[in-house]
C-alpha positions in Angstrom: -16.7 9.4 -17.5 -18.3 9.0 -20.9 -19.5 6.0 -23.0 -17.9 4.6 -26.1 -18.7 1.4 -28.1 -20.3 -0.3 -25.0 -17.6 0.8 -22.5 -17.8 3.3 -19.7 -14.5 5.2 -20.1 -12.8 7.0 -17.2 -10.0 9.5 -17.5 -7.6 9.1 -14.6 -7.5 10.3 -11.9 -11.2 9.7 -11.6 -13.1 7.8 -8.9 -13.4 4.9 -8.1 -10.0 4.5 -9.8 -6.9 5.2 -7.4 -3.5 6.1 -8.5 -0.5 5.2 -6.3 3.2 6.1 -6.4 2.7 9.5 -8.1 3.1 12.8 -6.4 1.4 14.7 -9.3 -1.6 13.2 -11.2 -3.3 16.2 -13.1 -5.1 15.1 -16.2 -5.9 18.6 -17.4 -2.2 19.6 -17.2 -1.2 16.1 -18.5 1.2 15.6 -15.7 1.8 12.3 -14.1 4.9 12.6 -12.1 6.5 10.6 -9.3 8.2 13.7 -7.8 6.4 16.8 -6.6 7.1 19.9 -8.7 8.9 21.7 -5.9 11.5 18.9 -6.0 11.9 19.2 -9.8 12.7 22.9 -9.3 15.0 22.3 -6.3 16.9 19.6 -7.9 17.0 20.1 -11.6 19.2 17.0 -12.3 16.0 15.1 -11.5 13.7 17.0 -13.9 13.1 14.5 -16.6 13.5 11.5 -14.5 11.3 12.8 -11.8 8.5 13.3 -14.3 8.6 9.6 -15.2 5.5 7.6 -13.9 7.8 4.6 -13.1 6.4 3.0 -9.9 2.9 4.5 -10.5 -0.1 2.2 -10.5 -3.7 2.4 -11.2 -6.0 0.2 -9.1 -9.7 -0.7 -9.2 -12.0 -3.7 -8.8 -14.4 -4.9 -11.5 -16.3 -7.9 -12.8 -16.1 -6.7 -16.2 -14.9 -9.4 -18.7 -13.4 -6.7 -20.9 -11.1 -3.9 -19.8 -10.0 -1.2 -22.2 -6.9 0.7 -21.5 -5.8 3.8 -23.6 -2.6 5.8 -22.8 -0.8 8.6 -24.4 2.9 9.1 -24.1 4.9 12.2 -25.0 7.2 10.0 -27.1 8.4 6.4 -27.6 12.2 6.7 -27.7 14.5 3.9 -28.3 16.4 2.3 -25.4 19.1 0.0 -26.7 18.7 -2.4 -23.7 15.0 -2.5 -23.2 12.3 -3.8 -25.4 9.2 -1.5 -25.9 7.2 -3.6 -23.5 9.6 -2.5 -20.8 10.5 1.1 -21.7 7.1 2.2 -22.9 4.6 -0.2 -21.8 2.1 -0.7 -19.0 1.3 -4.2 -17.7 -1.8 -5.5 -15.9 -2.2 -7.9 -13.0 -5.3 -9.3 -11.4 -5.5 -10.0 -7.6 -3.0 -9.2 -5.1 0.0 -10.7 -3.2 1.8 -13.7 -4.4 -1.3 -15.2 -6.1 -1.6 -12.1 -8.4 -1.6 -13.2 -12.1 -0.3 -11.4 -15.2 -3.1 -10.4 -17.6 -1.2 -8.7 -20.3 0.6 -5.5 -21.5 0.0 -2.5 -23.6 2.8 -0.8 -25.5 3.5 1.1 -28.7 4.6 -0.9 -31.7 7.1 1.6 -32.9 9.6 4.2 -31.6 8.8 7.8 -32.2 9.9 11.2 -31.0 6.4 12.6 -31.0 3.2 12.0 -29.0 1.7 8.6 -29.3 -1.6 7.0 -28.2 -2.2 3.3 -27.9 -5.2 1.2 -26.7 -5.9 -2.4 -26.1 -8.8 -4.5 -24.8 -7.9 -7.1 -22.2 -10.2 -10.2 -21.4 -10.6 -11.7 -18.0 -13.0 -14.0 -16.1 -16.5 -12.9 -14.9 -15.8 -12.4 -11.2 -15.1 -9.2 -9.3 -11.3 -8.9 -9.2 -8.7 -6.3 -8.2 -6.9 -4.9 -11.2 -3.5 -3.1 -11.1 -2.0 -1.4 -14.0 1.7 -0.7 -13.7 2.6 2.6 -15.4 5.4 3.0 -18.0 9.2 3.5 -17.0 10.8 5.6 -19.7 8.6 7.8 -21.5 6.4 10.5 -19.9 2.7 9.6 -19.5 0.3 12.3 -20.7 -3.1 10.6 -20.3 -4.6 7.4 -19.1 -8.1 6.2 -19.8 -9.6 2.9 -18.6 -12.9 1.6 -19.7 -15.2 -1.3 -18.4 -18.3 -2.8 -19.9 -21.4 -0.6 -19.4 -23.2 -3.0 -17.3 -20.2 -4.1 -15.2 -19.6 -3.5 -11.5 -16.8 -1.0 -10.7 -15.4 -0.3 -7.3 -12.4 1.1 -5.6 -9.9 -1.7 -5.0 -9.3 -3.0 -1.6 -6.5 -1.2 0.3 -3.0 -2.7 0.2 -2.2 -5.1 3.0 0.8 -2.7 3.7 -1.0 0.6 3.2 2.0 2.8 4.1 4.5 2.9 1.2 7.8 1.1 1.2 10.3 3.7 -0.2 13.0 2.6 -2.5 15.9 4.9 -3.5 18.7 4.0 -5.9 20.1 3.7 -9.4 18.7 2.7 -12.8 18.5 -0.9 -11.4 16.0 0.4 -8.7 14.2 2.2 -11.4 13.6 -1.1 -13.2 16.3 -1.0 -16.0 16.3 -3.4 -17.8 13.2 -5.4 -17.1 11.2 -6.6 -20.2 8.2 -5.1 -18.7 7.6 -3.0 -15.7 5.9 -5.7 -13.5 9.2 -7.8 -13.7 11.4 -5.3 -12.0 12.7 -6.2 -8.5 10.8 -3.3 -6.8 7.5 -4.3 -8.5 8.0 -8.0 -7.9 8.6 -7.5 -4.2 6.0 -5.0 -3.6 3.3 -7.1 -5.4 4.3 -10.1 -3.4 4.0 -8.2 -0.2 0.7 -6.5 -1.3 2.5 -3.3 -0.3 2.1 0.3 -1.6 5.5 1.8 -2.6 7.4 4.7 -4.1 10.0 4.1 -6.6 12.8 6.7 -6.4 15.3 5.0 -8.6 17.0 7.4 -11.0 19.2 6.4 -13.8 22.6 7.9 -13.2 21.3 10.7 -10.9 20.6 9.4 -7.5 23.9 10.1 -5.7 22.9 10.3 -2.0 22.3 14.1 -2.1 21.4 15.7 1.2 18.4 17.4 -0.4 16.9 14.1 -1.3 17.5 12.5 2.0 15.6 15.4 3.4 12.7 14.9 1.1 12.5 11.2 2.1 12.7 12.3 5.7 9.8 14.5 5.2 7.5 11.8 4.1 5.2 11.1 7.1 3.8 7.7 6.6 6.2 5.0 5.2 6.6 1.4 6.3 10.2 0.7 5.3 13.1 2.3 3.5 15.4 0.5 1.1 18.3 2.2 -0.6 21.1 1.1 -2.9 22.6 4.1 -4.9 25.9 2.3 -5.0 26.1 2.3 -8.8 25.5 6.1 -9.1 28.0 7.2 -6.6 31.0 8.5 -9.0 33.4 6.5 -6.8 33.8 4.7 -3.5 34.9 8.0 -1.7 31.7 9.7 -2.8 29.8 6.8 -1.5 31.6 6.9 1.8 31.1 10.7 2.1 27.3 10.4 1.5 26.0 7.0 2.5 25.9 7.2 6.4 24.9 10.9 6.1 21.9 10.0 4.1 21.0 7.3 6.6 21.3 9.7 9.5 19.1 12.2 7.9 16.3 9.7 7.4 16.9 8.1 10.7 16.6 11.4 12.6 13.1 11.9 11.3 11.9 8.3 11.6 13.6 6.8 14.6 11.7 3.4 14.4 11.6 3.1 10.6 13.1 -0.3 9.2 16.0 0.6 6.9 17.5 -1.9 4.6 20.8 -1.2 2.9 21.9 -3.1 -0.3 24.9 -3.2 -2.4 24.9 -3.6 -6.0 24.2 -7.0 -7.6 26.6 -6.9 -10.5 30.1 -7.4 -9.1 31.8 -9.3 -11.8 33.1 -6.3 -13.9 35.2 -4.9 -11.2 35.3 -7.1 -8.1 37.7 -4.8 -6.1 35.5 -1.7 -6.6 32.4 -3.6 -5.9 33.9 -4.9 -2.7 35.1 -1.5 -1.5 31.7 0.0 -2.0 30.0 -3.0 -0.3 32.2 -2.5 2.7 31.2 1.1 2.9 27.6 0.3 3.0 28.2 -2.5 5.5 30.0 0.1 7.7 27.0 2.3 7.8 25.0 -0.7 8.9 27.5 -1.9 11.6 27.9 1.5 13.1 24.2 1.7 13.5 24.0 -1.6 15.0 26.9 -0.8 17.4 25.0 2.4 18.5 21.9 0.3 19.4 19.8 0.7 16.3 18.0 -2.6 15.8 16.0 -1.5 12.9 18.6 -1.7 10.2 19.4 -4.6 7.8 22.2 -5.2 5.2 22.1 -7.3 2.1 25.2 -8.1 0.0 24.0 -7.6 -3.5 26.9 -9.6 -4.8 25.0 -12.8 -3.7 21.7 -11.8 -5.4 22.4 -13.4 -8.8 23.9 -16.7 -7.2 26.9 -18.6 -8.3 25.5 -20.1 -11.5 24.2 -18.3 -14.6 25.4 -14.8 -13.4 26.0 -13.7 -17.0 22.4 -14.6 -17.9 21.1 -12.2 -15.2 21.9 -9.0 -17.0 21.5 -7.6 -20.5 24.8 -5.7 -20.5 26.8 -7.0 -17.6 25.2 -4.3 -15.4 21.4 -4.0 -15.7 19.4 -7.1 -14.6 16.9 -8.8 -17.0 13.8 -10.6 -15.7 15.9 -13.5 -14.5 18.2 -11.2 -12.7 15.4 -9.2 -11.1 13.6 -12.4 -10.0 16.7 -13.5 -8.1 17.1 -10.2 -6.6 13.5 -10.2 -5.5 13.7 -13.7 -4.1 16.6 -12.3 -1.8 14.9 -9.1 -0.7 11.3 -10.4 -0.3 11.9 -12.6 2.8 13.6 -9.8 4.7 10.9 -7.3 4.0 8.3 -10.0 4.8 9.8 -10.5 8.3 10.1 -6.7 8.8 6.5 -6.0 7.8 4.7 -9.1 9.0 7.1 -10.6 11.5 7.2 -14.0 9.9 
């Protein structure tokens, strides 16, 4: 910690700030990864994507009226489908659960292939509040500093209501593409509403139901639910058929009582026949589990997520949801996870 212009500045990870959703958080090495390094070595197809900080969050509590955030990214590359607020931005929420409120975002103003540092001061009310900073999706985070006023109270944030993470595994949609900012993705929306910790293992074009990744998820000891939907990334329906149930069985063998939610993709309009074939494969995994006496599985037909009206307005490119599409997805998934986790 050091002082600067009336702020106490903390370089994360540093107490009382806590980082969630990251397997590696090393400020000296400038590494903030969602996958551990042994997985990056074991599965090189995940190398860059696994080093993204998407799903990572910094949490703390403070009564400081001003909060300074300074972050450094390795670059700020253009993503034709996502504005800078969503591809390279971090956003900030106050409070927890469905009453959490959006405070603002920080993002670079320009694209660059080189390292870039940005900072911003946020202003809030005087009371002690929980603050959550959702970390960027696309570009690699190299450093994160957070400052509060020198005379302000600063404490560790209260624990999540659901402290054992919900694990999400899937495609670029799971990863948050193409939300206008990270807090608007389905995974972030649902987890924030539930006040649940989570891991985001969505990987653009790479998550294909590999046995090694199923074994990695199976190795996680304390998780509250598992949601998977890598439908999009399967090269074809036969690949999905060959991997989907095997993936489930690997996780189930390690976690016999874990709630497992199976989703099919939400964008079915481009190729309805292919989407239906994939949906039926996913449903078959669910139905066989139920027939075998497994009462801890759920299936959601993603084709219903966007609803009958305004479907074209739910995506940016016919595939990746925008804020509207993600909101409709979240409203479908949230009540299922709410019943699973809270019994309501």
